N, C-alpha and C positions, 0 to 999 in steps of 0.2 A: 503493499501500500505506499508505503513512504517512497518510494518512487514513480509513483502516478505523478502526469503533470494535471493540475487539477485548471478545468475550463469551465466557466459559469454562464452557465444557458439564461438569455434573454426569458423574462417573464412569458412573455406570449408566446414564446416556444415549448415552455415546459412540459404542457402536459400533452404535446403534440411526440416527445422523447418518451416522457412516461407511457405514454399508449404504444409504442415499438418502432416509432421512427429511427431510422438506422443509420444515416449520412449524417456525418457531422459536416457540417458547413458553417462557413462565415457570417452569414447572417442572423444566428441561432446564436452566436455565441458574443458575451463581452470582450473576452480577453484573449481572443485567438492570437498566437504566437506564432507566424511563418515558419519562426528561426527554430521550432522545436525537432529535433531531432528523429527522423520517420523512423516507425516502429516503436517508438515510445509508447506505453501504456497511459491512457487518459481517462480520468475521473472525472464525470461531469455531477455539476452540481446545479442546485436552483442557487438565487439570490440570498437566502438564508442559508445557503450552504449546507444542504440537506442533499444527501445523494441520488444520483438520478439513475447513473450508467456506467459501467466502462467499458472503454475499445481502445482502437490502436490511431496515431496519428501516422497518416499517409497520404501524400498530393496524390490527386490523380485528376482527370479533368472534371469527376461530379462533383468534387468535396473533398475534406481535408482527414480522412479517416472513416471509419465505421463502429459502429456500437458492437463489441462481442458478448456483453453478459450484462443484466439486469439485477444479477446477485453481489451485493456489495462484497461480498468476503468470498467469492466461487476466485481460485486462483487461475489466471491465463497460463496454463500446464501445458504438458505432454497430455495429459489425464485429458484436460479440457477441448483439443482437437480431435485424440480419438474418439470421446464421447461424440463429437458431434459429424465428423465422418460415419462414424457405425451407426449415427440416426439417419443420413443421406444415403449411406448405400441402401439399408432396409429400407428405404425410400422406394429405391429402384429394383426390389427385388424381382418385380415383373418383365423388366427388362433384360435382367442377366438371363430368365431363363426364354428367353423370344428367340428361336432358332433362327426367322427369319430378317431380324435386326438386333446386329453384334454393335452399331455406333450411336451413341449417346452420351448425356452429359449427368455427370453421377455429382457434381456440387455448383450451385447454381448463384455462387454471391452470396447478397443478402438474403435470398430465399432460402438459405440453409445455416444462416447465420454467419458466414464466412464473408462479408461483404468486399470486395479487391480479390476474389479469389474464384478461378472455376477447375473444376477435373473433368476431362470428359474418357470414354474409354473406347477402343478401338478395339475389339477383337482380341482381348488381352492385353495391350499395351493401355496404360493412361498417359495421357497429356495434362498436365499443370500449366497455368497459365497464370501468371500475377502481374497484377496491372497497377501495385506501386511497390517502390522500396518497403511501404512500411507493412505490409503483408509479407513481403519476402523476407524480412526479417526472422518470422517465425516460421521460414520453411524447412529445417530440422526437424522441429514440432510434426509440422503437416505431411513432411513425406516419411518419417519413422511410423507414422501413424498410418499409412497407406499400407506401407507394407507389413505391417501387422496384423490389418484388418482383411485382407484380399491377397489371393494370388495373383501374379502378373506375370509376362512374359518381360516385358522393359517399361519404363519410368521415364518420360521426356520432360522438359519442361520449357517455355516460353516466356521469355520478360518483357512485359508490353508499358516497360515507363525507360523514361530518357536517364541514360547516364553521362553525364557530362557534354548535356543538349544532344546528344545521339542514342538512338533507340538500338538494342541490341536485339540481333535475329539469326543469332547462330546457331547451329546446329547445339541441344543444349542436351546429351543424353544424362541422365540422372541414377539410375540402378536395372540392373537383370542381366538380359544381352540385347545389342544392339541389333534393332530391326534390319533386314532388306529391305529398303522402299521401291517403289509402293507397296503397301500391304491392301489387299484388296477385302474391304470391309463389307460387309451387307444392310440395307433399308429397305423392310420390306420386301424380301428376297430380290431387291437391284442392288448390281457391285458396284463399288467408286474404291478408284485408286484414291489412298491417303499416304500424306507424306508428311511424317513430325520431325523432318529431317531438315526441313526450307524455310520457307518464311514464316510471318505470321500465321498465315494462313492456309490450312493443310489440305485444301480440294472441294471441302463442301461443308457446306454451312446447317449444323444439325438442326437449327430453328424452325427452316422449313419441313422437315420430315411428312405431317400430317397435309399441308399444301400438295406439297409432289404425289404424296398416295392418291388424295383427291383427283387431281390430274389427269394420273393416269388412269385410276378406276370407272370415273364418271364423264371426263370431259374430251377426252384424247380421239378417241377412235374415229378414223375420218376425216379430222380437221390439218388444217395448214395452221402450225403454230411458230408463233415470232416469239423469242424468248430476249429480250434486250437486259443488259448490263449481264451476261449472262456467265462470267465467272468461267468456270469450268465444266458448264451445260449441264447442270445438275437436271435442272427442268426439264432439258431437251430430251435427255435419255427418259425419263419417266414418262414423257410423251410419247416417244418413240415404243417405247415400251409398250404404251397401251394404246398403238394403233393408229396414232398421229399417220396421216399420208406422206406431211411435209417436217422437218423443223428448221427453222432459221435462228441460229446463234448470232448476236450480236455485242460486241464488246471490242471495249478502247485498247485493252491490253493485248502484248504482243504473245504473252503466256498463253493464252485462253485458246488460242489455237491449237495448237501442241496437248494441252490439256484436257481439251473439249473432245478432240478425237482418242484419247487414252480413254475416257470414260465411256466415249461407242464403244469401243474395243475390246473393253474387261466385259460386258455385257453382250458380245458376240452380234455387235450391231454394226452395218455398213456404215462408213462414217462419209463413203463417198456419196452416199444416196441425200446429204443431208448439207445445208449452207451452213460455213462456218466462216463469220465474216469478222478480220480485225478494222474497227472504223469508230469512229465516234457515233453512239448511236443517236443522237439528232442531225447528224451529218446522214445517218441511213433514214431516218424517217423523210425529210426532202428530197432524198433517190426514189424511197418508197411512192410518194406522191407523184413524182415525175414521172414515176413508170405505170402511177396507177395499180400499182400493187395492193392488194386486201388480203389480210389475215382470218381466219374463222376465231385464233383465241393469239391475243397480245399478251405477256406478260412482262408485267414492269418491277421487277425489283431493283432502284437504286439504291448505290450507297446514301445516308442521311445528308454526306458533305463530299464533295469530289470536285476536283481541279484540273480542269486541260489546259492546253496552250490559248486555248481563245475563249473560254466562259468558265464559271464557276458556277456549281449546282448545289443548293440547299435545299433539303427537301422541303423546310417550310415555305418558303418562298416560293419555290419552281413547281413545286409537286402537280399547281394545278395545269400549268403550261405541256406539263408533260403528259400529262392525260389527255388533254386537248391533242396534240400530234397525235397519240394513239387512237382516239374517236378516229381519225380521220383514215385510219387505214385498215380497220377494224370493220369485218362484212355486219352485214345489218343481222341483228340476231346473232352476233359471236359475242365473245365472253372477253372480258379485259380482267385480267388477274392484276389487281394494283395490290402492291405492297410496300411498308416502309418499316426498317427500322428505328424512326427516330423517337427518342423518349421526350422530345420538346414538345410533342402534341397527342392529346387522346385519341382514340377512336373518332369521338362524337367531330371532333375538329379536323380529322381527315375526311370525314363522309361529307364534312361543308366542301371541300376541294374537290371532291367529288360531283357532286349537286352544281358547284360554280361550271366547272368545265363543263359539264353536259350542257347549261343553263346558256353559256356564252357561243356554245356551237350548235346551238337550238337543236338539240337531240334528245330522245327521251330515252329512262336507261330503267334497269329494275337492278337492285340491288338482290343476287341470289342466295347468299350463305358468307359468312365470316369467318374468320381463322385469327386465333392470338397465339401465344407459346404452346408445344406440347408437354406433357406432364412431367417429362424430366426436368424439363427448364422450370423450376419450382419458383413461385413470387410468394410474397406478402402483402394482403390487403392496406397494410401501413403503409408502404411503398409502392403506389400504382407504378410509378415512372420507370419501375423494374420489369412492368410488365410490357415492352416494347414493344411486339410485333403486333402490327395490325395489317392484315390481308381482306381484300374485299372482292369476290367474284361479283363483275357487273356483268349484265346484259345489253349490248346496246339495242334496242327495241327498233323496228323498221316504221 
């Protein structure tokens, strides 16, 4: 206790923290000291010095650390992290026993009481991602807890925080036996090639699992599908497996071409029968309009923020205009899958972008269904911004 740094919470925020809000933010504190060493244990108190919670100090884009415990006398030690990971693993028991899916999230940050940290499972391989130097200070406790609780082929880690102004993205093998990459994992019976030894992204975003399955099972058969901001083509692969007559994948990154080809091939699909295009998505929209191309399904899954040579894209500012571009090249009675991972606005605001886009193009639409994060991406009601994924299937009416 004597080593804790004491931060005083402003009166109007006290009930919020007592009710379970996990993020330590600048605006909530009277005496935030940004010079505090990352990883330092923090004691939150009210203005009468009454205990609220304990956590750690760690800078990341969301705030200045996370609450770990609301028990004043609970030690933040090896046993603490064993208990947290044990509970998280037990919550995912059904995933560990699923023969069709062996890639999923085991720890989802604040949803599992460990803000600033995620752990993912890829067919016996674990990937720990640290989002601040603060949580990284507890790495031995967390790695040892994982070793104690579950068998593994290997453990890898990625550091998503800056060191001397640069982000560290090297191969960071931790324990077990080094994998031979790619490893082939399954998601609802479909294969993905995954690399735990490359950049911050491994080859597939696991939070879109339910959406991909829905596209394959319900929407793809006999359809032409345009997948924009396609990354490694995961949506395209599921559409092709579901019987799409053709998929077109468009992404600005040069790596998207070989990565998408690989994902088709590990599923025994002919990548030559698909279009895989390295181009700015907004340039492609203009090309499609000029060539009068129309698609039965258009998938929009842009990053929440992106910068190219000629423009900056922000989901909050620009999603409406992105939708208008998609509406122009979607067949009547076709479907637009509008997705965003931006935590800066909620589903209601997102639907307002959809409504504005259709009104400004003088077209009618129907919201067919909606998705948010899958069950393994555990969230808590006290931190709604943690439930960041918003996906809406929209039918463009004739």
